[in-house]
N, C-alpha and C positions, 0 to 999 in steps of 0.2 A: 464480508466474506473473507475468509483467510486464504492465504496463498496455498497452492497445492503442496509445495514442499513442507509447509507447516502442518498440513493435514496428514501427510505421511508420518511426520514426527509424532503427532498426537496418537496415531494408531501404532506407533513403534515398529514401523516397517520401512524398508528402503524403497525409494522411487524406482519404478520400472519392474517391480515384482509382479508375479502372476495374480490374476483375479481371484484364484482360489486362496492364495495366501492373504490377500486383502480381506476377503470374506471371513476367513477363519480368525484373523487378528481382530476384526470387528466383533465377531460373535464372542470371542474370549473376553474382550474388554466390556462388552455389553453385559455379559454374565457377571463379571467382577464388580462392575459399578451399577448394579441393579438397586434402585431406590427402595424396593420392597423389602430388602434385607435390613433396612435401617428405620423401620417404622417407629420404634420406641424412642429414638433420639432425633428430635426435630432439627436441631442445628446441624448435625451430621447428615441428615437426610437432605437438607437444602444444598449442602456442598456436593453430595453425591449426585443430586439432580442436575446441578450445574455441569459437573464433569460428564455426566451421561449425555447431556444436550450437546456439549462440545464434541464428544465422540461421535454422536449421530450426525452432526453437521459435517465433520471431517469425512466420515464414510460417504455421505451423500455427495460431497464435492469430488471425491476420488471416483465414486461410482459413475459420475457424469462422463468421465473420460475413458472408462473401460466398458466396451460394448458387451462383454461377457456378463457383466453385472446389471445390465439394463434389460428391460423387457418384462413381460408378464410372467415368465417362468420363475422368477424369484419371488413373486407375490402369491403364486398359486399354492405352493406347498412349502410352508415355512417349517423347518425342522424343530422338533421339540426335544428338549433334553431329558434323558432318563433321570430317575430319582437321585442317583448319586453323581450326576453330571459328568460321568466319564465317557459315555458314548452317546452319539446322537441317534435318534430313532424317528421314524415317520409312521409308527404304529398308531392305530386308532386310540383315542383316549380311553382310560379304564372305565369311565362312567358309561361310555357308549357300549363297551363290551358287556358290562354288567346289565345294562338295560336289555340288550339283545338276549342274553342268557335268561333273564327274568321272563321275557316274553315267551321264549321257547319252553321254559318250565311250565308256565301257565297254560300254553296250548296243549302240552302233554297231559296235564291234569284234567283239562276239559275233555280231551279225547278218552281218557280212562273212565271218567264219570259217565260220559255219553255211552260208551260201550257197556258199562255195568247197567245203566238204565235200559238199554236195548235188551240185554240178557234177561232182566227182570220182567220186561214186558212180554217176552217170549215164553216165560215160565221156567227158565233155567235158574238153578241156584248159583249165586255169585260166589259164595263162600261155602266150603265143605261143612256139612253138619257133623255134630259130634256123634260118637258111636253109641253113647248112652242117652236115651231120650229123657228129657226133663219133664217131670210130672207135677 
């Protein structure tokens, strides 16, 4: 285990800074040293994985001493980054939104077809007939 001062140095922050600054520094470094960005280069990927592990260990060591970063509130809702990584969002994932919209559209179509079948059973015309009869 590394010393706490060394952990602060790894995250690039000063000892005694706020928990919010520690968290934002960690998230920025975690985004920068993401191994998924270096899939095509195995040698570089290994170096990035080592650095990311070092960053994670440093954050965990500092987090142990900051009560604001401890507890279940940090694990319940992890922020996701938007597509351009400029702002953080906790919006539902796009896949979930598309699924909900698909289900709603399917329900609307079922209701329309059920209403048309009901009208046909009652003897009403569903679509208007043409003015000229076809012979």
